[in-house]
C-alpha positions in Angstrom: -23.6 23.7 55.7 -23.2 23.6 52.0 -21.9 20.4 50.5 -19.0 20.8 48.0 -19.2 18.7 44.9 -15.9 16.8 44.3 -14.6 16.6 40.7 -13.8 13.2 39.3 -10.4 14.5 38.3 -7.4 13.6 40.5 -5.9 16.3 42.6 -3.6 18.7 40.8 -1.6 20.6 43.5 -1.3 24.3 43.5 2.4 25.3 43.3 1.7 28.3 45.6 0.2 26.2 48.3 2.4 23.0 48.3 6.1 23.2 49.0 6.6 19.7 47.6 5.2 20.5 44.1 7.4 19.6 41.2 9.1 22.5 39.5 9.6 24.7 42.6 12.5 27.1 42.4 14.3 25.8 45.6 17.5 23.9 45.1 17.0 20.1 45.8 18.5 19.2 49.2 18.4 15.4 48.9 18.5 12.7 46.2 14.8 12.2 46.6 14.2 16.0 45.9 16.4 15.8 42.8 14.4 12.8 41.5 11.2 14.7 41.9 12.1 16.6 38.7 11.1 13.5 36.8 7.8 12.9 38.6 4.8 11.9 36.5 1.9 13.9 35.3 -0.7 14.3 37.9 -3.4 13.0 35.6 -3.6 11.2 32.3 -5.9 13.9 30.9 -4.8 17.0 32.9 -2.9 19.8 31.2 -2.3 17.7 28.0 -6.1 17.4 27.3 -6.8 21.0 28.5 -4.5 22.2 25.7 -6.4 20.1 23.2 -9.7 21.8 24.3 -11.1 24.0 21.6 -12.0 26.7 24.2 -8.5 26.7 25.7 -7.0 30.1 26.7 -4.4 30.9 29.3 -7.2 32.3 31.6 -9.6 29.4 31.4 -6.7 27.0 31.9 -6.2 28.5 35.3 -9.9 28.2 36.1 -10.0 24.5 35.0 -7.0 23.7 37.2 -8.3 25.7 40.1 -11.7 23.9 39.9 -10.0 20.7 41.1 -10.0 20.6 44.9 -6.7 20.6 46.7 -8.1 19.8 50.1 -10.8 17.9 51.8 -11.2 14.1 52.1 -8.4 11.9 50.7 -9.5 9.9 47.8 -8.5 6.2 47.2 -6.0 5.8 44.3 -6.2 2.5 42.6 -2.9 0.6 42.5 -1.4 -0.9 39.4 -2.6 -4.5 38.8 -0.4 -7.0 37.0 -3.5 -8.6 35.3 -3.8 -5.4 33.2 -0.6 -6.5 31.3 -2.6 -9.3 29.8 -5.4 -7.1 28.4 -4.9 -7.2 24.6 -5.6 -3.5 24.1 -3.2 -2.5 26.9 -0.4 -5.0 26.3 1.5 -3.1 23.6 1.9 0.1 25.5 1.0 -0.3 29.3 3.6 -1.0 32.0 4.3 -0.3 35.7 5.8 3.1 36.6 9.1 3.6 38.4 7.3 6.2 40.5 5.2 3.7 42.5 2.2 1.5 42.2 -0.3 4.3 42.0 1.0 5.3 38.6 1.2 3.6 35.2 3.6 4.2 32.3 2.7 4.6 28.6 5.4 3.3 26.3 3.9 5.2 23.3 3.7 8.6 25.0 6.8 8.0 27.2 5.1 9.4 30.3 3.8 8.3 33.7 0.2 9.0 34.8 -1.9 8.4 37.9 -3.4 4.9 38.0 -6.9 3.4 37.8 -8.5 1.4 35.1 -10.8 4.3 34.1 -7.8 6.5 33.8 -6.0 4.0 31.6 -9.1 3.8 29.3 -9.4 7.5 29.3 -5.7 7.9 28.3 -6.0 5.2 25.6 -8.8 7.2 23.9 -7.0 10.6 24.2 -5.8 12.4 21.1 -2.3 12.6 22.4 -2.1 8.8 22.8 -3.6 8.1 19.4 -1.1 10.5 17.7 1.8 8.4 19.1 0.3 5.2 17.7 -0.4 6.2 14.1 3.2 6.5 12.9 3.8 2.7 13.6 1.8 1.8 10.5 4.0 3.8 8.1 6.6 1.2 7.3 5.2 -2.1 8.6 2.8 -2.3 5.6 5.8 -2.4 3.3 7.3 -5.5 4.9 5.2 -8.4 3.6 7.8 -11.2 3.1 6.7 -14.6 4.4 8.4 -17.9 3.7 11.8 -19.6 3.7 14.7 -17.3 4.3 18.2 -18.5 3.5 21.4 -17.0 5.0 23.8 -17.4 2.1 27.5 -18.3 2.2 30.1 -15.9 0.8 32.1 -17.7 -2.0 35.9 -17.2 -1.9 38.5 -18.0 -4.5 41.2 -20.5 -3.4 44.0 -18.0 -3.5 46.2 -16.5 -0.8 44.2 -13.3 -0.7 40.9 -15.2 -0.6 39.1 -12.7 -2.8 35.3 -12.9 -3.1 34.2 -15.1 -6.0 31.4 -13.0 -7.5 31.2 -15.1 -10.7 29.5 -18.0 -8.9 26.6 -15.9 -7.4 24.3 -16.3 -10.4 24.5 -20.1 -10.2 24.1 -19.9 -6.4 20.9 -17.9 -6.7 19.4 -20.2 -9.3 20.3 -23.3 -7.2 18.4 -21.8 -4.2 15.4 -20.9 -6.3 15.2 -24.5 -7.5 15.3 -25.6 -3.8 12.2 -23.4 -3.0 14.1 -20.6 -1.3 12.3 -17.3 -1.8 14.3 -15.1 0.6 18.0 -14.3 0.8 19.9 -13.0 3.8 23.3 -11.7 3.0 26.4 -11.0 5.1 25.1 -12.7 8.3 27.1 -15.0 10.5 26.8 -17.9 8.1 28.0 -15.6 5.3 31.1 -14.5 7.3 29.9 -10.9 7.1 32.2 -9.8 9.9 35.2 -11.2 7.9 34.4 -8.9 4.9 35.4 -5.3 4.3 32.8 -2.7 4.0 33.5 -2.4 0.3 33.2 -6.2 -0.2 29.8 -6.1 1.6 28.6 -3.3 -0.6 29.8 -5.1 -3.8 28.1 -8.4 -2.7 24.9 -6.4 -2.0 24.9 -4.9 -5.5 25.5 -8.3 -7.1 22.8 -10.1 -5.2 20.3 -7.3 -5.9 20.6 -8.2 -9.6 20.3 -11.9 -9.1 17.4 -11.7 -6.7 15.5 -9.4 -9.1 16.1 -11.9 -11.9 14.9 -14.9 -9.8 12.1 -13.2 -7.9 13.8 -13.5 -4.6 13.4 -11.1 -1.6 16.8 -9.7 -0.4 17.7 -8.8 3.2 21.2 -7.7 4.2 22.8 -7.9 7.6 24.7 -4.7 8.2 26.0 -5.1 11.8 29.5 -6.1 13.1 31.2 -2.8 12.1 31.5 0.6 13.8 28.2 2.5 14.0 29.2 5.0 11.4 29.8 2.2 8.9 26.6 0.4 9.9 24.7 3.6 9.0 26.7 3.8 5.7 25.7 0.2 4.8 22.1 0.9 5.7 22.0 3.9 3.3 23.7 1.8 0.6 21.0 -0.9 1.0 18.3 1.8 0.8 19.8 3.3 -2.4 20.0 -0.2 -4.0 16.4 -0.9 -3.0 17.1 -3.9 -0.7 14.0 -5.3 0.9 15.2 -4.9 4.5 18.3 -4.7 6.6 19.1 -6.9 9.6 21.0 -5.7 12.7 23.2 -7.6 15.1 24.1 -5.6 18.3 27.5 -3.9 18.4 29.8 -6.9 19.0 32.4 -4.9 21.0 30.5 -2.2 22.8 27.7 -4.6 23.7 24.4 -3.1 25.0 24.0 -3.4 28.7 20.2 -4.2 28.4 17.4 -4.1 25.9 16.9 -0.3 26.3 20.5 0.2 25.1 19.6 -1.9 22.1 16.5 0.2 21.4 18.7 3.3 21.4 21.1 1.6 19.0 18.4 0.6 16.5 17.0 4.1 16.8 20.4 5.7 15.9 20.5 3.7 12.7 16.8 4.3 11.8 17.2 8.1 12.3 19.9 8.2 9.5 17.8 6.3 7.0 14.6 7.2 5.3 12.2 4.2 5.7 14.0 1.0 4.9 12.6 -1.8 7.1 14.9 -2.9 10.0 15.0 -6.3 11.8 17.1 -7.4 14.7 18.9 -10.7 14.8 18.6 -12.2 18.2 21.5 -14.7 18.3 22.9 -14.8 21.9 25.1 -17.8 21.3 27.0 -15.9 18.7 26.8 -12.3 20.1 27.2 -13.2 23.8 24.3 -10.8 24.4 21.0 -12.1 25.7 17.9 -10.1 26.6 14.2 -10.3 27.4 13.2 -10.1 23.8 9.5 -9.6 24.6 10.3 -6.4 26.7 12.5 -5.3 23.8 9.6 -5.5 21.3 7.3 -3.8 23.8 9.7 -0.9 24.4 10.7 -0.3 20.8 7.0 0.0 19.9 6.4 3.6 19.0 10.1 4.5 19.2 11.2 3.3 15.7 8.7 3.4 12.9 10.9 1.4 10.5 11.5 -1.5 12.9 9.5 -4.4 11.6 10.6 -7.5 13.5 13.4 -10.0 14.3 15.1 -13.2 13.6 15.0 -15.5 16.7 18.0 -17.8 16.6 17.7 -19.8 19.8 16.3 -23.2 20.7 13.9 -21.5 23.2 10.7 -21.9 21.3 8.6 -20.5 24.1 10.5 -17.2 24.0 10.1 -17.1 20.2 6.4 -17.7 20.6 6.1 -14.9 23.2 7.8 -12.6 20.7 5.5 -13.7 17.9 2.4 -12.8 19.9 3.6 -9.3 21.2 2.1 -7.6 18.1 1.6 -9.9 15.1 0.2 -7.1 12.9 3.3 -5.0 13.2 6.2 -7.4 14.0 7.4 -10.2 11.8 9.3 -12.9 13.7 11.5 -15.5 12.0 12.5 -18.7 13.7 16.2 -19.0 13.0 17.2 -22.4 14.4 17.1 -25.6 12.3 16.5 -27.9 15.2 13.1 -26.4 16.0 11.6 -25.9 12.5 9.0 -28.6 13.1 7.8 -27.1 16.4 7.9 -23.6 15.0 5.8 -24.5 11.9 3.3 -26.4 14.0 3.1 -23.4 16.4 2.1 -21.0 13.6 5.4 -19.5 12.4 5.1 -18.5 8.7 8.7 -17.2 8.5 11.6 -19.6 8.8 15.3 -18.8 8.5 17.2 -22.1 8.3 21.0 -22.4 7.7 20.3 -25.8 6.1 18.0 -24.3 3.5 21.3 -23.7 1.6 21.8 -27.4 1.0 18.6 -29.1 2.1 16.0 -26.6 1.1 13.5 -29.3 0.0 13.7 -30.9 3.4 13.0 -27.7 5.2 10.2 -26.9 2.8 8.7 -30.4 3.4 8.7 -29.9 7.2 6.9 -26.6 7.0 4.4 -27.8 4.3 3.6 -31.1 6.1 3.1 -29.3 9.5 0.6 -26.8 8.1 -1.3 -29.5 6.3 -1.5 -31.7 9.4 0.7 -34.4 8.1 2.7 -34.6 11.3 4.2 -38.0 10.7 5.8 -36.9 7.5 7.1 -33.7 9.2 8.5 -35.6 12.1 10.4 -38.1 9.8 11.8 -35.2 7.7 12.9 -33.3 10.8 14.6 -36.5 12.1 16.5 -36.8 8.8 17.6 -33.2 9.0 18.7 -33.6 12.6 20.8 -36.7 11.7 22.4 -34.9 8.8 23.4 -31.9 11.0 24.8 -34.3 13.6 27.0 -35.9 11.0 28.1 -32.6 9.4 29.0 -30.9 12.7 31.1 -33.9 13.8 33.7 -32.6 11.4 34.0 -29.0 12.6 32.4 -25.7 13.7 29.1 -24.5 12.3 30.2 -22.3 9.4 33.2 -24.3 8.0 31.3 -27.6 8.3 28.1 -26.3 6.7 30.0 -24.6 3.9 32.0 -27.8 3.2 28.7 -29.7 3.1 27.2 -27.1 0.8 30.1 -27.6 -1.7 29.5 -31.3 -1.7 25.7 -31.2 -2.1 25.4 -28.3 -4.6 28.8 -28.9 -6.4 29.2 -25.1 -6.4 32.8 -23.8 -6.0 32.2 -21.7 -2.8 35.7 -22.3 -1.5 36.8 -22.6 2.1 36.1 -20.1 5.0 38.3 -17.1 5.6 40.7 -17.0 8.6 40.4 -16.9 11.5 37.7 -19.6 10.9 39.4 -23.0 10.4 38.4 -24.8 7.2 37.6 -28.5 7.2 40.6 -30.7 6.5 40.6 -32.2 3.0 40.7 -35.8 4.3 37.5 -35.2 6.3 35.7 -33.8 3.2 35.7 -37.2 1.6 34.4 -38.8 4.8 31.6 -36.3 5.0 30.7 -36.9 1.4 30.5 -40.6 2.0 28.2 -40.2 5.0 25.8 -37.9 3.2 25.8 -40.3 0.3 24.8 -43.2 2.6 21.9 -41.1 3.9 20.8 -40.5 0.3 21.4 -36.7 0.5 24.0 -36.6 -2.2 
């Protein structure tokens, strides 16, 4: 009896012989039958790679598919193993499949394939997979900012209408430059961006572009907090004015249900712009939207070429570190919480967004510099001073009104009070705050 040689390829069923094959013309009778429409490819290198074959023709395609046996001994299919998620070359794109443990899912190609480490390696080296990876490098090279990022306040005139005080911006920019601030974040939560009209936000952007160019500062603009159509309008305005990058908060009313909804939201914005770098501001305490930020970064990889990173504004340093290590070459992660600056700097973060860099830029700079130089004692003492100052400041009111009042005291800039509905600090408490900061030697 002649022994038949079995191909190393996995079985690809013949539609004429198997009634359960995907794509049959019968109407689905059950939910399971309906779901079969979305079944994975039978092999990571099956028809996709046949089409890439130089000798491919419709006739030899049939021969190649027919050469794979559809009967005989059942072969063992290796199950997906969790340890593969930790392999550095697999981590950015590999994940389990919803179709079962004998499949894997490629986040770059957006398809499922039959499992096995050899099949994973084969797929990773395929032309199709490599084509999906290449576009990621297009915009990430353009975002090179590293250093101290300051979310600036919006100055208002002390009038009934509370108009924006554009005249003070030149002084403000120069003050921050003297404090060692190299990056500016405009219209974020601290800047009361959601209390501004779209036109005010555009006018502020145009003013800050000029001052940042003069003082050699990198400008980023937060564009969320308005309907999607206006978010896109603001993104295009930033691109026209050559802003360094835009920052997105999630939709604050129609909040995403999960991180995949957020990926879709970022993609909608990116598709309407050319190539301006986009970052996401992860600020669950403010937005009431928390998510697994690591999975978000993994799933947005390959989906949005212009997405370059995020600002991580939580006290969860472990989560921030996980985000940092997802793909350090492509994603820039800012730590955005004043209380963990020391831990972040010591852990290798080169990008810090600190609210207190407005008024205590030198303290923040000292913490970062001392940590990187191994002068831990100096960094610890400076972080303790910063923590004590924040405790005193926040005892007089909520984050934005209290910090803005302290900024007016320290810098002597006429930034004015906060806009309603935020409640400004009572005049009597301003004098008390000034005295406490003076006792600490900060004024």
